[in-house]
C-alpha positions as CSV (number, residue, x, y, z in Angstrom):
1,M,-3.5,12.7,-82.5
2,K,-4.5,15.9,-80.8
3,C,-4.1,19.6,-81.5
4,L,-5.4,22.9,-80.2
5,L,-4.7,26.3,-81.6
6,I,-5.8,29.9,-81.5
7,S,-5.8,32.2,-84.5
8,S,-6.5,35.8,-85.2
9,E,-9.0,37.3,-87.6
10,S,-6.3,37.3,-90.3
11,A,-5.7,33.5,-89.9
12,Q,-2.4,34.1,-88.0
13,V,-1.7,31.4,-85.5
14,L,-1.4,33.0,-82.0
15,F,-0.9,29.8,-80.1
16,Y,-0.8,26.0,-80.8
17,W,-0.3,22.8,-78.9
18,T,0.0,19.3,-80.3
19,D,0.7,15.9,-78.9
20,Q,3.7,13.8,-80.1
21,E,1.6,11.7,-82.5
22,F,0.1,14.8,-84.2
23,E,3.4,16.5,-84.5
24,A,5.1,13.3,-86.0
25,S,2.3,12.9,-88.4
26,L,2.4,16.5,-89.6
27,K,6.2,16.4,-90.0
28,H,6.0,13.2,-92.0
29,R,3.4,14.7,-94.3
30,F,5.4,17.8,-95.1
31,E,8.7,15.8,-95.4
32,N,7.0,13.8,-98.2
33,L,5.9,17.0,-99.9
34,V,9.4,18.4,-99.6
35,E,11.0,15.3,-101.2
36,Q,8.6,15.5,-104.1
37,H,9.3,19.2,-104.8
38,R,12.9,19.2,-103.6
39,E,12.4,22.1,-101.2
40,T,13.7,22.8,-97.7
41,S,11.7,21.4,-94.8
42,P,9.5,24.2,-93.3
43,A,9.5,25.1,-89.6
44,F,6.8,23.3,-87.6
45,E,5.0,26.5,-86.9
46,D,4.8,27.2,-90.7
47,S,3.4,23.7,-91.2
48,I,0.7,24.4,-88.7
49,N,-0.2,27.6,-90.5
50,T,-0.3,25.9,-93.8
51,L,-2.4,23.0,-92.6
52,F,-5.1,25.1,-90.9
53,A,-5.1,28.1,-93.3
54,P,-8.0,26.7,-95.5
55,L,-10.2,26.0,-92.5
56,L,-9.4,29.3,-90.8
57,I,-9.9,31.4,-93.9
58,S,-13.2,29.6,-94.6
59,C,-14.4,30.4,-91.0
60,I,-13.4,34.0,-91.3
61,T,-15.1,34.4,-94.7
62,L,-18.4,32.8,-93.4
63,N,-18.2,35.1,-90.4
64,E,-17.8,38.2,-92.6
65,K,-20.6,37.2,-95.1
66,I,-23.3,35.7,-92.9
67,S,-22.1,36.4,-89.3
68,D,-21.9,32.7,-88.6
69,T,-19.3,29.9,-88.9
70,Y,-18.6,26.2,-88.4
71,T,-19.0,24.7,-84.9
72,S,-17.7,21.2,-85.9
73,V,-16.2,19.5,-89.0
74,V,-15.4,15.9,-89.7
75,S,-12.8,15.3,-92.4
76,E,-12.5,12.4,-94.8
77,N,-9.9,10.7,-92.7
78,N,-12.3,11.0,-89.6
79,Y,-10.4,13.9,-88.0
80,L,-12.8,15.8,-85.7
81,F,-12.5,19.6,-85.7
82,I,-14.3,21.8,-83.1
83,V,-14.4,25.6,-83.8
84,H,-15.4,28.3,-81.4
85,Q,-15.2,32.1,-81.6
86,F,-14.2,34.3,-78.7
87,G,-14.3,37.9,-79.9
88,E,-12.0,38.1,-82.9
89,C,-10.0,35.0,-81.9
90,T,-10.8,31.6,-83.3
91,Y,-10.2,28.5,-81.2
92,V,-9.8,25.1,-83.0
93,A,-9.5,21.7,-81.3
94,V,-8.7,18.6,-83.2
95,N,-8.7,14.9,-82.5
96,G,-7.7,12.2,-85.0
97,D,-7.7,9.0,-83.0
98,G,-11.3,8.9,-81.8
99,S,-10.3,9.2,-78.1
100,E,-12.2,12.5,-77.6
101,S,-15.8,13.5,-78.3
102,E,-17.1,16.9,-79.4
103,D,-17.9,17.7,-75.8
104,D,-14.3,16.8,-74.7
105,L,-12.8,19.1,-77.4
106,R,-15.2,21.9,-76.7
107,R,-14.4,21.6,-73.0
108,K,-10.7,21.8,-73.7
109,I,-11.3,25.0,-75.7
110,F,-13.2,26.6,-72.8
111,V,-10.6,25.5,-70.2
112,L,-7.9,27.1,-72.3
113,K,-9.9,30.3,-72.4
114,K,-10.2,30.2,-68.6
115,I,-6.4,29.7,-68.3
116,I,-5.8,32.7,-70.5
117,D,-8.2,34.8,-68.4
118,V,-6.4,33.8,-65.2
119,C,-3.0,34.5,-66.7
120,F,-3.7,37.8,-68.5
121,G,-6.7,39.4,-66.8
122,L,-8.7,42.3,-68.3
123,V,-6.3,42.8,-71.3
124,T,-8.2,39.9,-72.9
125,L,-11.0,42.5,-73.5
126,D,-8.7,44.1,-76.2
127,T,-7.9,41.7,-79.0
128,N,-4.9,43.6,-80.2
129,I,-3.2,43.5,-76.8
130,L,-4.2,39.9,-76.3
131,K,-2.6,39.0,-79.7
132,K,0.7,40.6,-78.6
133,K,0.5,38.7,-75.2
134,L,-0.1,35.4,-76.9
135,R,2.3,35.9,-79.7
136,P,5.1,38.3,-78.6
137,Q,7.5,39.5,-81.3
138,D,10.5,38.3,-79.4
139,T,11.0,34.6,-80.2
140,E,12.3,33.7,-76.8
141,Q,9.4,35.3,-75.0
142,R,6.9,33.7,-77.4
143,C,8.4,30.3,-76.6
144,K,8.0,31.0,-72.8
145,V,4.3,32.0,-73.3
146,W,3.5,29.0,-75.4
147,K,5.4,26.6,-73.2
148,M,3.5,27.9,-70.1
149,L,0.1,27.4,-71.8
150,Q,1.1,24.1,-73.3
151,N,2.2,22.7,-69.9
152,L,-1.0,23.9,-68.2
153,L,-3.1,22.2,-71.0
154,M,-1.2,18.9,-70.6
155,T,-1.5,19.0,-66.8
156,Y,-5.3,19.6,-67.1
157,S,-5.7,16.8,-69.6
158,H,-3.8,14.4,-67.3
159,L,-5.8,15.4,-64.2
160,R,-9.1,15.1,-66.1
161,E,-8.3,11.6,-67.1
162,E,-7.0,10.5,-63.7
163,D,-8.5,12.7,-61.0
164,Q,-12.2,12.6,-60.0
165,S,-12.2,16.2,-58.8
166,F,-11.2,17.5,-62.2
167,L,-13.6,15.0,-63.9
168,V,-16.6,16.6,-62.1
169,E,-14.8,20.0,-61.6
170,A,-15.2,20.2,-57.9
171,V,-12.7,20.5,-55.0
172,E,-12.1,17.4,-52.9
173,R,-11.0,18.0,-49.3
174,L,-8.7,15.7,-47.4
175,I,-10.9,14.3,-44.6
176,H,-9.3,14.4,-41.1
177,P,-11.0,16.8,-38.6
178,Q,-8.2,17.0,-36.0
179,L,-5.4,17.5,-38.5
180,C,-7.5,20.0,-40.4
181,E,-8.0,22.1,-37.2
182,Q,-4.3,22.0,-36.5
183,C,-3.4,23.1,-40.0
184,I,-5.9,26.0,-40.0
185,E,-4.4,27.1,-36.7
186,L,-0.9,26.8,-38.3
187,L,-1.9,28.9,-41.3
188,D,-3.5,31.5,-39.1
189,R,-0.8,32.1,-36.5
190,H,2.5,30.9,-38.1
191,V,1.9,31.9,-41.8
192,V,-0.6,34.7,-42.3
193,Q,-0.1,36.7,-39.1
194,Q,3.7,36.2,-39.1
195,I,4.1,37.3,-42.8
196,N,1.7,40.2,-42.5
197,S,3.6,41.6,-39.4
198,S,7.0,41.3,-41.1
199,M,8.9,44.2,-42.5
200,E,10.1,41.9,-45.4
201,R,6.7,41.6,-47.0
202,A,7.2,44.6,-49.4
203,N,3.7,46.0,-48.8
204,E,2.0,42.7,-49.7
205,E,-0.6,41.2,-47.5
206,V,-1.4,37.5,-47.4
207,V,-5.1,37.1,-47.5
208,H,-5.4,33.4,-48.4
209,S,-3.3,30.4,-47.7
210,F,-4.0,26.7,-48.2
211,I,-2.2,23.4,-48.2
212,L,-2.6,20.8,-50.9
213,V,-1.9,17.1,-50.9
214,H,-1.7,16.4,-54.6
215,T,-5.0,17.8,-55.8
216,K,-6.8,17.5,-52.4
217,L,-7.4,20.5,-50.1
218,L,-6.1,19.8,-46.6
219,A,-6.6,23.2,-45.0
220,F,-7.7,26.6,-46.1
221,F,-7.5,29.9,-44.3
222,S,-8.8,33.3,-45.4
223,S,-8.7,36.6,-43.6
224,R,-11.8,38.7,-42.7
225,N,-11.3,41.3,-45.4
226,A,-10.8,38.8,-48.1
227,S,-13.2,38.4,-51.0
228,S,-14.8,35.0,-51.7
229,L,-13.1,32.6,-54.0
230,R,-15.1,30.9,-56.6
231,P,-14.7,27.1,-57.0
232,S,-13.6,27.6,-60.6
233,D,-10.8,29.9,-59.5
234,L,-9.7,27.5,-56.7
235,L,-9.6,24.7,-59.2
236,A,-7.5,26.9,-61.5
237,L,-5.1,27.5,-58.7
238,I,-4.8,23.8,-57.9
239,L,-4.1,23.2,-61.6
240,I,-1.3,25.8,-61.6
241,A,0.1,24.3,-58.4
242,Q,0.1,20.8,-60.0
243,D,1.8,22.2,-63.1
244,M,4.5,23.8,-61.0
245,Y,5.0,20.7,-58.8
246,P,3.6,17.6,-60.6
247,S,2.7,14.6,-58.4
248,D,5.2,11.8,-58.7
249,H,3.4,8.7,-57.4
250,N,6.4,6.5,-57.9
251,L,8.2,8.3,-55.0
252,E,5.3,7.5,-52.8
253,S,4.7,3.8,-53.7
254,P,6.8,2.4,-50.8
255,I,4.6,4.3,-48.3
256,V,1.4,2.9,-49.8
257,K,2.7,-0.7,-50.1
258,D,1.2,-1.9,-46.8
259,L,-2.2,-0.5,-47.5
260,D,-3.5,-3.8,-49.0
261,N,-2.9,-5.6,-45.7
262,T,-4.6,-2.9,-43.6
263,A,-8.3,-2.9,-42.9
264,I,-9.5,0.6,-43.4
265,T,-12.8,2.0,-42.1
266,E,-13.6,5.6,-42.9
267,E,-15.8,8.3,-41.4
268,V,-16.7,10.8,-44.0
269,Y,-16.1,14.4,-42.8
270,A,-16.6,17.2,-45.3
271,P,-15.2,20.6,-44.8
272,T,-16.8,23.6,-46.2
273,L,-15.8,27.1,-47.1
274,S,-18.3,29.8,-46.3
275,S,-18.9,33.5,-46.9
276,G,-17.0,36.2,-45.2
277,A,-17.2,39.9,-44.7
278,G,-16.7,40.5,-48.4
279,G,-20.3,39.6,-48.9
280,G,-20.0,38.0,-52.3
281,E,-20.2,34.6,-53.8
282,S,-18.3,32.2,-51.6
283,L,-17.6,28.6,-50.8
284,E,-20.4,28.2,-48.4
285,G,-21.8,25.5,-46.1
286,S,-25.1,23.9,-46.5
287,S,-27.6,22.6,-44.0
288,Y,-25.5,19.6,-43.2
289,M,-22.3,21.6,-43.0
290,S,-21.5,24.2,-40.5
291,Q,-20.4,27.4,-42.1
292,F,-17.0,29.1,-42.1
293,T,-17.2,32.7,-41.1
294,H,-15.4,35.5,-43.0
295,S,-11.8,34.7,-42.0
296,M,-11.9,31.2,-43.0
297,V,-13.9,30.8,-46.0
298,Q,-14.2,33.9,-48.0
299,V,-11.3,33.5,-50.2
300,A,-10.1,36.8,-51.3
301,E,-9.5,37.4,-54.9
302,D,-8.1,40.8,-54.4
303,S,-4.9,39.3,-53.2
304,L,-2.8,38.0,-56.1
305,Q,-0.9,40.3,-58.4
306,A,2.5,39.4,-59.7
307,F,4.8,41.5,-61.9
308,E,6.3,38.5,-63.6
309,L,4.4,36.1,-65.8
310,F,7.2,33.5,-65.9
311,P,8.8,33.1,-62.4
312,S,12.5,32.5,-62.7
313,G,12.5,30.6,-59.4
314,S,10.2,29.2,-56.8
315,S,10.6,32.4,-54.7
316,T,9.2,34.6,-57.5
317,P,5.4,34.9,-57.4
318,K,3.2,34.0,-60.3
319,R,0.7,36.5,-61.4
320,V,-3.0,35.4,-61.5
321,F,-6.2,37.2,-62.0
322,L,-9.3,36.0,-60.0
323,D,-12.9,36.9,-59.6
324,A,-13.3,39.2,-56.6
325,N,-16.5,40.3,-54.9
326,L,-15.6,43.1,-52.5
327,K,-17.8,45.0,-50.0
328,D,-18.8,47.7,-52.4
329,N,-17.3,46.7,-55.7
330,Y,-16.8,43.8,-58.1
331,C,-13.9,42.9,-60.3
332,P,-13.9,39.7,-62.4
333,M,-10.1,39.7,-62.9
334,M,-8.5,41.1,-59.8
335,P,-4.7,40.8,-59.8
336,H,-3.1,38.6,-57.2
337,N,0.4,37.2,-56.4
338,M,0.5,33.4,-56.1
339,Y,3.3,31.8,-54.1
340,C,3.5,28.1,-54.4
341,M,6.0,26.3,-52.2
342,S,6.7,22.6,-52.3
343,L,6.8,21.2,-48.7
344,W,7.6,17.7,-49.9
345,P,6.9,15.8,-53.2
346,G,3.1,15.8,-53.4
347,I,2.5,18.4,-50.7
348,S,2.4,22.1,-51.4
349,L,1.7,25.4,-49.5
350,V,0.0,28.1,-51.5
351,L,-0.2,31.8,-50.5
352,L,-2.2,34.5,-52.2
353,T,-1.2,38.1,-51.5
354,K,-3.0,41.4,-52.0
355,V,-1.0,44.2,-53.7
356,P,-1.3,47.9,-52.9
357,S,-2.4,48.9,-56.4
358,S,-5.3,46.4,-56.5
359,H,-7.9,49.2,-56.1
360,V,-6.8,50.5,-59.5
361,A,-8.0,47.2,-61.1
362,V,-11.5,47.8,-59.7
363,T,-11.8,51.3,-61.1
364,L,-10.4,50.1,-64.5
365,Y,-12.9,47.3,-64.7
366,Q,-15.8,49.6,-63.9
367,L,-14.7,52.0,-66.7
368,L,-14.0,49.2,-69.1
369,D,-17.4,47.7,-68.4
370,A,-19.1,51.0,-69.0
371,F,-17.3,51.5,-72.3
372,S,-18.0,47.9,-73.4
373,V,-21.7,48.5,-72.9
374,L,-21.5,51.8,-74.7
375,E,-19.6,50.1,-77.6
376,A,-22.2,47.4,-77.9
377,K,-25.0,50.0,-78.0
378,L,-23.2,52.0,-80.7
379,S,-22.4,48.9,-82.7
380,D,-26.1,48.1,-82.8
381,G,-26.7,51.4,-84.4
382,Q,-28.2,53.2,-81.4
383,E,-27.6,57.0,-81.2
384,L,-25.8,58.5,-78.3
385,G,-28.9,60.3,-77.2
386,S,-30.8,57.1,-76.6
387,T,-27.8,55.3,-75.2
388,S,-27.3,58.0,-72.6
389,R,-30.6,57.2,-71.0
390,I,-29.5,53.6,-70.4
391,Y,-26.5,52.4,-68.5
392,P,-23.8,53.6,-68.8
393,N,-24.9,57.1,-68.0
394,I,-22.8,59.4,-70.2
395,P,-22.6,62.4,-67.7
396,D,-21.7,60.0,-64.9
397,L,-19.1,58.2,-67.0
398,R,-17.6,61.6,-68.0
399,Q,-17.2,62.6,-64.3
400,R,-15.7,59.2,-63.3
401,M,-13.3,59.2,-66.2
402,D,-12.1,62.8,-65.6
403,K,-11.5,62.0,-61.9
404,F,-9.6,58.8,-62.7
405,I,-7.3,60.4,-65.3
406,K,-6.5,63.1,-62.8
407,A,-5.8,60.6,-60.0
408,V,-3.7,58.1,-62.0
409,G,-0.1,58.5,-61.0
410,V,1.5,57.2,-64.2
411,P,2.2,58.6,-67.7
412,K,-1.2,58.7,-69.4
413,R,-0.9,61.0,-72.4
414,Q,-2.4,58.5,-74.9
415,L,-5.3,57.7,-72.6
416,Q,-6.0,61.4,-72.0
417,S,-5.8,62.1,-75.8
418,A,-8.2,59.3,-76.5
419,W,-10.6,60.5,-73.8
420,V,-10.5,64.1,-75.1
421,E,-11.2,62.9,-78.6
422,F,-14.2,60.9,-77.4
423,K,-15.6,63.8,-75.3
424,N,-15.3,66.1,-78.3
425,K,-17.3,63.7,-80.4
426,A,-19.8,62.6,-77.8
427,F,-20.8,66.0,-76.5
428,S,-20.8,67.9,-79.8
429,K,-23.9,68.5,-81.8
430,P,-25.5,65.2,-82.9
431,D,-25.5,66.0,-86.6
432,S,-21.8,66.9,-86.7
433,V,-20.5,63.4,-85.7
434,K,-21.0,60.1,-87.4
435,S,-21.9,57.1,-85.3
436,Q,-18.9,55.2,-86.8
437,E,-16.5,57.9,-85.7
438,L,-17.9,57.9,-82.2
439,L,-17.7,54.1,-82.1
440,Q,-14.1,54.2,-83.1
441,A,-13.4,56.9,-80.4
442,C,-15.0,54.6,-77.8
443,R,-12.9,51.7,-78.9
444,N,-9.7,53.8,-78.6
445,V,-10.5,54.8,-75.0
446,K,-11.3,51.1,-74.2
447,S,-8.0,50.1,-75.7
448,Q,-6.0,52.7,-73.8
449,L,-7.7,51.6,-70.5
450,C,-6.5,48.0,-71.3
451,L,-3.0,49.3,-72.0
452,L,-3.0,51.0,-68.6
453,Y,-4.2,47.8,-66.9
454,Q,-1.3,46.0,-68.6
455,Q,1.1,48.7,-67.5
456,Y,0.0,48.3,-63.9
457,F,-0.3,44.5,-63.6
458,L,1.4,42.8,-66.5
459,L,4.6,44.8,-67.0
460,K,7.4,44.8,-64.4
461,P,9.1,48.2,-64.0
462,A,12.9,48.1,-64.4
463,G,14.6,47.2,-61.2
464,D,11.3,46.4,-59.4
465,S,11.4,43.3,-57.2
466,Q,8.6,44.0,-54.8
467,H,7.4,40.7,-53.4
468,L,7.8,38.7,-50.3
469,S,11.5,38.3,-49.6
470,V,13.3,35.0,-50.1
471,N,14.3,34.9,-46.4
472,L,10.6,35.4,-45.3
473,Q,9.4,32.6,-47.7
474,T,12.2,30.3,-46.5
475,K,11.2,30.9,-42.8
476,T,7.6,30.2,-43.6
477,L,8.4,27.0,-45.5
478,K,10.6,25.7,-42.6
479,I,7.9,26.4,-40.0
480,V,5.2,24.5,-41.9
481,Q,7.6,21.6,-42.6
482,E,8.5,21.3,-39.0
483,K,4.8,21.3,-37.9
484,L,3.8,18.7,-40.5
485,M,6.9,16.5,-40.4
486,D,5.2,13.8,-38.4
487,W,2.1,13.8,-40.7
488,K,3.9,13.8,-44.0
489,D,3.7,10.0,-44.8
490,F,0.2,9.8,-43.4
491,L,-1.0,12.6,-45.7
492,L,0.4,10.9,-48.8
493,V,-1.3,7.7,-47.8
494,K,-4.5,9.5,-46.9
495,S,-4.6,11.2,-50.3
496,K,-4.8,7.8,-52.0
497,R,-7.5,6.5,-49.6
498,N,-9.3,9.6,-48.6
499,T,-12.8,8.0,-48.6
500,T,-13.3,4.3,-49.0
501,M,-16.3,2.1,-49.9
502,I,-15.9,-0.2,-46.9
503,S,-18.0,1.9,-44.5
504,Y,-20.9,2.1,-47.1
505,L,-21.1,-1.5,-48.1
506,R,-23.1,-2.7,-45.1
507,E,-25.9,-0.2,-45.7
508,F,-25.7,-0.3,-49.5
509,P,-25.0,-3.9,-50.6
510,G,-24.1,-4.0,-54.3
511,L,-22.9,-0.4,-54.4
512,I,-19.8,-0.1,-56.5
513,H,-19.1,3.6,-56.6
514,F,-20.7,7.0,-56.2
515,I,-19.8,10.7,-56.6
516,Y,-21.6,13.3,-54.5
517,V,-21.2,17.0,-55.4
518,D,-22.5,20.0,-53.7
519,R,-22.4,22.7,-56.3
520,T,-23.1,25.5,-53.8
521,V,-19.7,25.1,-52.3
522,G,-18.1,23.4,-55.3
523,Q,-17.0,20.4,-53.3
524,M,-17.3,16.6,-53.8
525,V,-17.2,13.4,-51.9
526,A,-16.3,10.1,-53.6
527,P,-14.6,6.9,-52.8
528,S,-11.0,6.8,-54.0
529,L,-10.2,5.3,-57.4
530,N,-6.5,4.1,-57.5
531,I,-6.1,1.7,-60.4
532,S,-2.3,2.2,-60.4
533,E,-2.0,0.0,-57.2
534,K,-1.7,-3.7,-57.5
535,S,-4.8,-4.3,-55.4
536,T,-7.6,-1.9,-54.6
537,E,-11.2,-2.0,-53.3
538,L,-12.2,-2.3,-57.0
539,G,-10.2,-5.4,-57.5
540,K,-7.0,-6.0,-59.5
541,G,-5.7,-4.8,-62.9
542,P,-8.3,-4.8,-65.7
543,L,-11.3,-4.9,-63.4
544,A,-10.3,-1.7,-61.6
545,S,-9.7,0.0,-65.0
546,F,-13.1,-1.2,-66.2
547,I,-15.0,0.3,-63.2
548,K,-13.1,3.5,-63.6
549,S,-14.0,3.8,-67.3
550,K,-17.7,3.2,-66.3
551,V,-17.6,6.1,-63.9
552,W,-16.0,8.4,-66.4
553,S,-18.5,7.5,-69.1
554,L,-21.4,7.9,-66.7
555,V,-20.4,11.5,-65.8
556,G,-20.1,12.3,-69.5
557,L,-23.5,10.8,-70.3
558,G,-25.1,12.6,-67.4
559,R,-23.8,15.9,-68.7
560,R,-25.1,15.3,-72.2
561,Y,-28.6,14.6,-70.9
562,L,-28.4,17.6,-68.5
563,Q,-27.6,19.7,-71.6
564,K,-30.9,18.4,-73.0
565,G,-32.8,19.5,-69.9
566,Y,-32.9,16.2,-68.0
567,T,-32.2,16.1,-64.3
568,T,-32.5,12.4,-63.7
569,L,-31.0,9.5,-65.7
570,T,-31.2,5.8,-65.0
571,F,-30.0,3.0,-67.3
572,R,-28.7,-0.5,-67.4
573,D,-25.2,-1.3,-68.8
574,G,-24.8,-5.1,-68.9
575,D,-24.8,-6.2,-65.3
576,Y,-24.5,-2.7,-64.0
577,Y,-27.3,-0.2,-63.1
578,C,-26.3,3.4,-63.3
579,C,-28.1,6.5,-62.2
580,Y,-27.5,10.3,-62.3
581,F,-29.5,12.9,-60.3
582,L,-29.5,16.6,-60.0
583,W,-31.8,18.5,-57.5
584,F,-32.2,21.8,-55.9
585,E,-32.5,22.6,-52.2
586,N,-33.3,25.7,-50.1
587,E,-31.4,27.0,-47.2
588,T,-32.9,24.5,-44.7
589,G,-32.0,21.5,-46.9
590,Y,-35.6,21.0,-48.1
591,K,-35.7,19.6,-51.6
592,L,-37.5,22.0,-54.0
593,P,-39.9,20.8,-56.7
594,V,-38.5,19.6,-60.0
595,I,-37.9,22.6,-62.2
596,E,-37.7,22.7,-66.0
597,L,-34.1,23.3,-67.2
598,P,-33.4,24.9,-70.6
599,V,-32.2,22.8,-73.5
600,L,-28.8,24.0,-74.6
601,S,-27.4,24.0,-78.1
602,D,-24.6,21.7,-79.1
603,D,-22.2,24.5,-79.4
604,S,-23.0,26.1,-76.0
605,A,-20.4,26.2,-73.2
606,P,-19.9,22.7,-71.8
607,I,-21.5,21.9,-68.5
608,G,-19.1,22.4,-65.7
609,T,-17.3,24.9,-63.4
610,L,-14.0,25.7,-65.3
611,T,-16.0,26.2,-68.5
612,G,-18.4,28.8,-67.4
613,D,-20.1,27.6,-64.2
614,Y,-23.3,26.2,-65.6
615,Y,-24.7,25.3,-62.1
616,R,-24.3,28.8,-60.8
617,S,-26.1,30.3,-63.7
618,R,-29.0,27.8,-63.3
619,V,-29.5,28.9,-59.7
620,K,-29.5,32.6,-60.7
621,T,-31.9,32.2,-63.6
622,K,-34.4,30.3,-61.4
623,G,-34.1,32.7,-58.5
624,R,-33.7,30.0,-56.0
625,E,-31.4,29.4,-53.1
626,K,-27.9,29.2,-54.5
627,R,-27.3,25.7,-53.5
628,H,-27.7,22.5,-55.4
629,R,-26.0,19.2,-55.9
630,Y,-25.8,16.2,-58.1
631,Q,-24.9,12.6,-57.5
632,C,-23.5,10.0,-59.8
633,K,-23.9,6.3,-58.9
634,T,-22.9,3.1,-60.5
635,D,-24.9,0.4,-58.8
636,T,-25.8,-3.3,-59.1
637,V,-29.1,-3.0,-57.2
638,D,-32.5,-3.2,-58.9
639,R,-33.6,0.0,-60.6
640,K,-36.6,0.4,-58.4
641,C,-34.4,0.8,-55.3
642,Q,-32.1,3.4,-56.9
643,H,-34.2,6.4,-55.8
644,Q,-34.4,5.0,-52.3
645,H,-30.7,4.4,-52.3
646,R,-30.0,7.9,-53.5
647,N,-31.9,9.5,-50.6
648,K,-30.4,7.1,-48.0
649,L,-26.9,7.6,-49.4
650,E,-27.4,11.4,-49.3
651,Q,-28.4,11.2,-45.6
652,C,-25.5,8.9,-44.9
653,V,-22.9,11.2,-46.4
654,N,-24.5,14.2,-44.7
655,T,-24.4,12.7,-41.2
656,R,-20.7,12.1,-41.6
657,F,-19.8,15.7,-42.2
658,V,-18.4,16.8,-38.9
659,C,-17.5,20.4,-38.1
660,T,-16.5,22.3,-35.0
661,K,-16.0,26.1,-34.7
662,R,-13.9,28.3,-32.5
663,N,-14.1,32.0,-32.7
664,T,-11.1,34.3,-32.2
665,A,-10.9,38.1,-32.2
666,N,-10.3,38.6,-35.9
667,N,-10.7,35.2,-37.5
668,T,-12.8,32.1,-37.4
669,V,-11.1,28.7,-37.3
670,A,-13.1,25.7,-38.5
671,S,-12.2,22.0,-38.7
672,W,-13.8,18.9,-40.1
């Protein structure tokens, strides 16, 4: 009994998703009403509108009257409603069977917002354009948009329930140093270099490439000039890849059948992504991990811009917008083209390409940011004279805007008209222009800039098919398949038993499970949890499911206490002792003194990476080295020993991270 929808300020539903139970319940409810009044059965979309109209109108009215609205509502039949406002759009998440908490529903809302940002870019800054993108007038196009978002939501929900990396929102790397080194070499020489030197690449440049085995990262390669890729964006790309090529574990069951009869011992090797020449936020190494240099780790986010939102085939790229930190500029939603190719069921190759017009996105963001700040100042009632003394500087903005309009090589009459109107009002005598008129003129310019962004990066010109040729993609796919053919079955097995508990039990008797996350690089290490198999390290059937549920509940409980400002949590749950720790370290790995974390409100962004990157913001606000980790442990040892076990386990995990580096002329190759 689950539902999630987005509505406009006029209570119009812009998007909705329901599970089968909610849909059946709603249809049954309206069928009974139809029989009583002898009317025709309404379309399901109309039923959704009718059901949520009272709540939405109430939220809108409260917002208009007191500038506040509901954050959560519980109905008489125990349905839980979570409401959150993003600009002029209202997001509502519903659960009617008690399977999701307030945090779960709020997390789902913020993940949907992240998905929309990745799919639509900077046009999300303009509500009118966003409404048209979410709810196109053309019915067929609307179905495509909604189907895409619905599929991504369902994929996320499934991964969050089954995959530890999406539970803690951190990337898990497939641990095999030799194979990793070979794959990085493969991506460098036979994928990136070969494509970028081809005449069939249509002016695109591959700046990032990586290989996935289910949701685990096998190898990652990034060129020297690439921007760094945030963990949240990498997770979003993994989500998209899983949505395009869902894992079918039934196909792989024969391969894994013999695992139960095989004694497995594991060395824990943890790869890391490090900063590159781009100089921005990157997936970096810590004191125990050797760092990638530019080519390898700094994942460019200026690479991926596609002209089609809904690829008609696997050869057509998908447009995504990612955070990009360039040498001299920053753009939070840089357009990229994402090519996702299925090597075999469960194994995928992903390419991110840079497009020639990506520099326009940087300029548009800078202008939009300046006008957004100016709009906020004017909305607060500040006069232009006082605003001009703060950022954005009006004379500088005027110069940049004039230069941009002159340089833009597309029809720009409406933008030019809006800019002329703004200049006439902004630079006339203060008494002759009302602040509301200037505010409206500012919004018009901002809207036209978003339309121009849409024209460049979201609309495909007639007859335009500029992307990597099908022939080039096919060649690349065949090369990678040939190189990995002998490893295919091993990779599928390894993805199920990436890290095992066997090698830890001698040093940590009684240890059942742990999750170790380094939030600096957004990566995790944890023993595998495969309850679908007949026999696992956790036991058989219900016992394995029981342990899994304990781990999931511990992560949720740890987040709730972290939201209240606690960094350490220990408790007993029946025969089990559980603990949760978060700590900060400096560059040398020295643990910093305990710091006081802020207490967050119940309606704040959920703690995580996909939902706003709580951990990154904590490091920035405290002004400390941007590197911290947390560990979750379910343990049957005495509580007094848990702190000692935590420190010892951290050292044990760290010593098993192995990295070798080999420098080449233009790139750095690293392996774990």
